[in-house]
SETORTOR-555596 format. One record per residue (C-alpha): x, y, z. Coordinates in pm, whole numbers, plus 50000, padded with zeros to 5 digits. Each point is the difference from the previous one (the first is absolute). Layout:
N
XYZ/...
This chain:
825
525148117660188/500375032349796/496815013950153/501304993650350/503555012649936/499375031449795/502535023850162/503785002150013/501705005950339/503265019549959/502375003450303/503195020949994/502924991850233/503745006750051/500045032849809/503515014749975/501385031949847/503435016349994/499395031450212/497865011650293/496905017349859/496214998750030/498614974249754/496674985649890/499144973149744/497114995449756/498674968849830/497644997749701/498514970749811/500375006449626/499785035149856/496275005350077/500014986450356/499625019450322/503345012750137/500504991750368/502735014650220/501654995150336/500365025950272/503025023350010/502844984250192/502355015250252/503315014449879/501874967149973/501744979749730/498044968150084/496415012550042/497284980350178/496475007849878/496904995650214/497834995349688/502074975549800/497314974349903/497455006649725/496994981249863/499675006549627/496864987049822/500704981649676/498445010149671/497214976249894/500434983550344/502824977649876/503745001249934/500945007949640/503274988949841/500705036149888/499525015850346/502955018450154/500735020250315/501635034349977/501945010350315/501305035450050/502225014550275/499735037050090/502325021050216/498485028750202/502105031350050/499385032350198/498084980750262/500125006550375/501154968750179/497914985550280/496665016149905/496804980550046/497994981249738/498005031149911/503145013649833/500664970249776/499315019949685/502365028550090/503255003149812/500884994349638/499854964649858/502374990349721/500064967249807/503144980850098/499624966949815/497534974649869/499604962749946/497694978749785/499084964150098/498134977949754/497414982150213/498914978249711/503274980550024/498934987550346/496504988149906/500764964050102/501385006450352/497365026550073/497014978849895/501284969450189/497554994050287/502614983950225/502715025649913/501245027550229/500325026849734/502995015649824/502995018250155/502255021349776/503125021450059/499675031249782/501915032249930/498935036049944/501695012749682/500395035949880/499855000749619/502065028449853/502674993549738/500744967450177/498274980550276/501185007350355/498864979950304/498785023650275/498344975850244/499004964350081/496914984050149/498194966750044/496424994749883/497634971750100/497074992049770/496984978550083/496514995749859/497335006250265/496255004650016/498285033249950/500975024650275/496875016050142/501665016950302/503265019149930/502994980550121/501575030150172/497035004950231/500504984250337/497644971350079/498015001750325/501124976550270/498074967950052/498224993350325/502384971850090/503125018149878/502815004450257/501035033649851/497855025150191/499715038249975/501735021150264/497855018650253/499365037349947/499965022550306/497335026350056/501535032549864/497825022050224/500804981750320/503255007750177/501764975450226/502585000650274/501064964349939/498814970849796/500924963649945/500744986149655/499384962550032/500804974649725/498344966050042/502044978549765/499474962550042/499414971650244/501134963950000/498754968950182/496545012750085/498224973150206/497434977349842/496404996950123/497324973050012/497045020149873/500454990849634/501014969549802/503305014649880/500895014850340/501855029049834/499625034150165/498665032449853/502505023250162/499925037450046/501485025650241/498255028250181/501805028550169/499385033950160/500935024250280/499094991150356/500455021650306/500454971250243/501834967150000/497894968349951/497025021149892/499274998549626/498675031049824/496455003249877/499074983049675/499395032349805/503605010850080/501474967449871/501994995849680/499584966349826/502124982849736/498494979749722/498994964150066/502264974049835/497784969949941/501264964850082/503655008150041/502304991450289/502675023749869/498115031449891/501665031249854/498045032150066/502545026649895/497825028250140/500965033150159/497985019950255/500305035350142/498835003150361/500085036650116/499815011150359/496535006950141/499135037050024/499934997650381/503444983550023/503005021349901/502724981150186/501564966249925/497494980750202/497964968549953/500554967149821/499854986349650/497534971450010/500614971449754/497984968149977/500454969949771/496564986249909/498444970549821/496785009749825/498654964650041/498015003650321/501575034550064/502714982250197/502645021950163/503374982649975/502035025050204/500205037350071/502925023050085/500215035250151/503045020449888/500865029450232/500295031549791/502115018050260/502894975949933/500175008649630/502445025649860/498865022049712/501124992049646/501824968150105/498114971349836/499534967150179/500024970749755/499464968150191/498774964349995/497434996150279/499864964750145/496744994550185/499564979250316/497424977549834/500854965250132/497324976349871/502394988749727/503754997349981/500205026049720/499135034050147/498575027449775/502505026349885/498885034449885/502265022449790/499305037150041/501545034850023/499145029350228/501265035749950/499185028650235/499695033449816/499915032250202/499335036449916/501285026250246/497115018450164/501845033249987/500574997549627/497874990749702/499864970649768/502615014449764/502584985150237/499084966049853/501034990549648/498934972049770/502584981349792/497854988349711/500944970549779/498115008049681/501014968149818/502604972549985/500914996249632/501314967149855/501314994849648/499324972349915/497864984750273/502004975150213/499004964050069/498535007550343/496525008050131/500315016550345/502345026050144/500385023150299/501475034949984/501985007350316/501225034250116/502805001950260/501335028850209/503425007750147/501784980949719/498634966850129/501084970649781/497924968149983/500344966749820/496604985650098/496605014050086/500335005050378/497214986750224/500664999250375/498464971050190/497665008350290/499054968550186/496975007250218/500634967850187/503675005050079/500565037949988/500485016850341/497775030049920/498335012049683/501305035650056/503614987850010/499444978849689/498595030449815/502975021650095/502374973249869/498044997149672/500305037049907/502235006849700/500695023649706/498444977549735/496705010149830/498414971249805/497335007249740/497044978049922/500574970549767/500005012149639/499504980649680/502045004749681/499215024549849/498865017250321/496385010050059/499465036350100/498644993550346/500045036050130/497125020049852/501015033450151/503295002649812/499234973249736/503124981850121/501054964650090/501375008150348/500265029350242/502385004250295/499345027650258/502915015750189/500785032050190/501795025749789/503034998250229/500734964649879/500595010249639/503744998850078/500024966550179/501584978149731/496894987849813/500354970749760/497604975749831/500134962249969/497994976349781/499004966750157/498644968549836/499314964050093/503234979850042/499494962950072/503634995850105/499325021550310/498304981050281/496655016150082/496614986050095/497945025649806/499565003549622/500565037749983/503105016649851/502934992950231/503265006749810/501605032149874/500584999449624/500865036749931/500915032750167/500455037049926/502575025650107/499495025850278/497515025349856/499815027250269/501225027649767/497424991949734/497174998350253/500915034650133/500075013949647/496624984549924/498515013250324/501245035949971/499275003849629/497055022549918/498814977349722/499474965050129/502144978149781/500734963049985/503414983950006/501054965749879/502414979750212/501524967649860/499934967750197/503294980450001/499604962250012/501804983450290/502714974749910/499344980950324/496334993049920/499094965649865/497085016249810/502305022849799/499684978649680/496235007449997/500645037850001/503415004749837/498555003949648/497615027550118/500705036450075/498175014150301/499405036550089/498085014150296/498055031749920/499925021950313/498795033750114/499915017350338/497515025250137/498155010650312/497664975150160/496694994749819/498035013050300/501585034649994/500015003249622/496284991449990/499235026850261/502115026049822/498434989749669/496545009050134/500925030550207/502485017649767/499444986349654/499785035149848/502045019450261/496915019650112/498655010050341/496344992649927/497974974050183/499274965549872/497175004149743/496674988850124/498004973549828/496245004449933/499234976950289/502075022050235/498215031549873/496584984550057/501054989150348/501215035550077/496655015549891/497994976550219/501915006150323/498785025150261/501675032650103/501964984950290/501174971949779/500885025349733/502215019150244/501724967350094/500394992649633/501675034049943/502334994550295/500984966149863/500575014249653/502195027650150/501984974350195/500374979449684/501225030449807/502455008050280/501304964649991/500365002749624/501965032150046/502204982350253/500534971149759/500935024349721/502475017650228/501514967150104/500254989149638/501665033049917/502444994650287/500694965249866/500645014549654/502315026150151/501844972750191/500354979149686/501335030249815/502465006650282/500994963449992/500595002649628/502115031350057/501984982450272/500374970449765/501445022149729/502255016350261/501164965350109/500724991149637/501955032549959/501934993150319/500804965049877/501285014849677/502115024850196/501354971450214/500934981049684/501705031149860/501905004950326/501034963549996/501275003149644/501895032050091/501434982250303/501294971649782/501555025249759/501705018250289/501344967050134/501514992349659/501575034449991/501394995150352/501604966849901/501485016449690/501405028850207/501514975550250/501824982249717/501215033549869/501215009050350/502094968150015/501545009049666/500645035350123/501974986350296/502364982249757/500375031949797/500835019450320/502894976150071/501305005749648/499625037650038/502205000050314/502924983149818/502775020049829/500854995949632/503134979350075/498094976950234/497174996949751/502514992249720/501734973650211/496614985850098/498964997949634/503364983949905/499594973950276/496444992949892/501134997549636/502854976350091/497684979150213/497494999649716/502724990049749/501314972450229/496474988050057/499315000349627/503204980349925/499104975750273/496484996949863/501424993149651/502244972750145/497024985650180/498005001049680/502774981749810/500334974650279/496234995550002/499964995249622/502764973850017/498264983950295/496744999549803/501824984049704/501584974550232/496634993550160/498464995349654/502784975849901/499644982450337/496304996849935/500744985349658/502434975850161/497364991350256/497544993449718/502584978249823/500754982450329/496324993550050/499744985849646/503074978050061/498534988650328/496774991249824/501994980149738/501974983550281/496784990950175/498614985249680/503214979849948/499894989050362/496464987949944/501174980949693/502924985750201/497594989050268/497904982549737/503114983249856/501124989650348/496654984150052/500454982049668/503524989250108/498604986650322/497624979249790/503024985049810/500884978550302/496494986849999/500344993249631/503314981150065/498424978450267/497134992949766/502454990449724/501894977350242/496794983350102/499064996149637/503454984849930/499554974450279/496554992349865/501434996949649/502804976950122/497474978250179/497854999649689/503054990449793/500734971350235/496394989749988/500125001749621/503154978449992/498414973950227/496855001449791/502084994949684/501694970550160/496664986250106/498735005249649/502964980449864/499344972650254/496385000249896/501014995449638/502244971250099/497204985550210/497675003449703/502514981149787/500194973650268/496214998350004/500004994549626/502554973150045/497954984450277/496935001149779/501914982049729/501284975050255/496464996150126/498824991349654/502764975249970/499094985650336/496374997649899/501034981449693/502184977150210/497084996350246/497754989449723/502614975049899/500284987450357/496204997750028/499964979149702/502694977050131/502765017050183/500935001650375/497515016950248/502655010950253/501685020549738/496635017249941/499615010150360/503445014650003/499195020949698/496805013150162/501835011950307/502595016449784/497255018249812/498375012850318/503335012250126/500655018849679/496525015750006/500635012650352/503295014949890/498305017149706/497275014250230/502595012650247/502005016149721/496875017349864/499145012850345/503565012550056/499985016649656/496705017050074/501255014150334/503395012449870/498775017049678/500715039449996/496985025049994/501285022249715/503015003249785/500845037550063/503774999550045/500595022649697/497605026650140/501865001150333/503295005049822/498635029349799/498545017550307/503244995450189/501975016549723/497605029849985/500245005650376/503774999549987/499975026549723/497655022750200/502164996350310/503075010149805/498295031249858/498695010850344/503454996950155/501545020949723/497335027350035/500425001550379/503735004249971/499535028649745/497495018150225/502274997050302/502865015149802/497775028949881/498775007050355/503485001650144/501065023449719/496985023250052/500485000450378/503615011149957/499015028149757/497095011750221/502235001550306/502525021549815/497325024249871/498325003250343/503345007850164/500735026849739/496515015950042/500315000350379/503365017349969/498545026949766/496985005950232/502315003550303/502075026149813/496895019849902/498634998450352/503295012950140/499905028649746/496445009350101/500934999050369/502945023249940/497755024349807/497355000650271/502635005350270/501495028949800/496525015749951/499394999250370/
């Protein structure tokens, strides 16, 4: 593992300082390690560095517990702002602060195979007498393999990559007009039956054709890359199609054909009339083909821009707005973006693509005229962007006529937003925008030294993708200069401001020696013509320089005039203030004139009247003040009385609640009385039952005595029966038997009657006790009710008296207040 991960990747983000200066940072592993540094930033307080990631090899190819990183921040003074990268070392660098991070403390997280590294928030500290924090930054650490290729070098694009280089025009070939065509993407390409998968291998070919329905020759065709086995390919390629040398007017057609490489099958072709296009008004559209074999028709997304150069002027009438780089700090959580430039202060919320339906549109020319707009869309860029333009080493280039530098130019940043309905997978929603930058572009264009400017991108609050970008700062690095075609020509023809011919190469010299005399004379004529043309070019360039100088002079004059206008406006405001002051003084002077006309006696009488009126008014005001004070005291006492009344009302309400509860209890007394009466009737019945039961018990005792007597008589009768059996009369025996049976029946009946009339329990004493307790409770309740009723009547009388007194006092105070207010009026 240590052999594979023998280097430390250090990334610096979110660097912040207190003031706007040029800064650069250095990082060093231990005291003997190589010191690596960033580039010099722009003059900002929150710098964004292009080279902010470093690969530092570890000593002994492994992480030691004593290793540490030493960070230093430098401020660069006496540096010209906006100069190119060749001037990075100019100016004076001064150490601003430093920071030491012990890497050995993070050995565990860094050596973890499944870990994502270490992220730390650090501070730059200046160590004098005491430590002072001068800046903050975030550092990400991660162990990686040995870095063979420097990380700052840009990797070449893969063959199947969608990020393609921009086309470079021929600098020695002028044009009257040309078409800048962006082939972006296609969806729902039809399937085929020539392979097992059936997926197409789509590409697009295009070129200029003089006639409708007649494709150009193959060697004049431009072809996109082939996207293998994909129904929704993304080409993201741009083409420049200049006018043929024999055609100088807007004539002919732009031929476009959607192809499937499997069997070289032509899906559909379109001819766009060039005469219906307006220069420098891009057409961004979704082209719906007529293909009807399937329900889903192919849709091609593309852009066409017509660029024209006036025949009577030269190429310096065209300018290039060059986007050198789009800086992010840190990188956002997104992969693809579009940079959009708009003219005439056009505001957009989505990436605009007009729909051209070849099946339903009335005419293609009318559809093209409706699709023209002021929106320039760049190729799809990755994050961080790849420098697709090799001429300027930039990420995007927009060509415009110089007259449109004052047309309200702004930039927008687009990304993929799944909340917006769209059939393609390209960026479709606006996530950020810039301000109008016309003034800066003019300054960049007219400056002698070509500088760069940094414009911040503001994240849109309406975008659903704002959370992916809100933690990142974005700046667009721009410059503006003449079109690359003219600058290349001037670079060859007047690189040293000389009138000599283009130097000949050895091959040209050998060719000149081998030609005959007639050819040599032709050669001399051609060289003279070339020198004359060079002279003409130099003169024209000198005229251009003179015009630029005159423009600068007029610009300074305009600035001076603006300053004079501001001075005149300020003087005008001062004069207006003086005029208002003089008008006020004039009003006062009128009053003084009236006084000046009066005689001394009239003036004395006037002063006496004013003094008397003032004295009367003062006396009246004093009376009013006294009355107001007394009224305020009365109001305060009335408020106190109101507070007391409210407290008494609350007490009355509480007593009323208690009275209501007692009334409810009193109402229950009747129920209690009825219950007591019912209990008394029950008790009387029970007493009667007890008396009858006692009588029955006495009868039972008597019956028991009689039974005992009968038993004794029975014994006697048995004895007599025995005597009769042994010799006495039988008739007497029968009579005794009947008598015995009769007595037994009587005894049985008496037992049965005693059993039925016996009481269940002997609880008479308990009923008497409960009755006495209930009578006591009833007596207490009646006494309490009578006392409460007396108290309520007494309180009601007192409350009525107090309320009447308070109402009388309030009425008096109100009458006093009314009299005071009437007197004040």
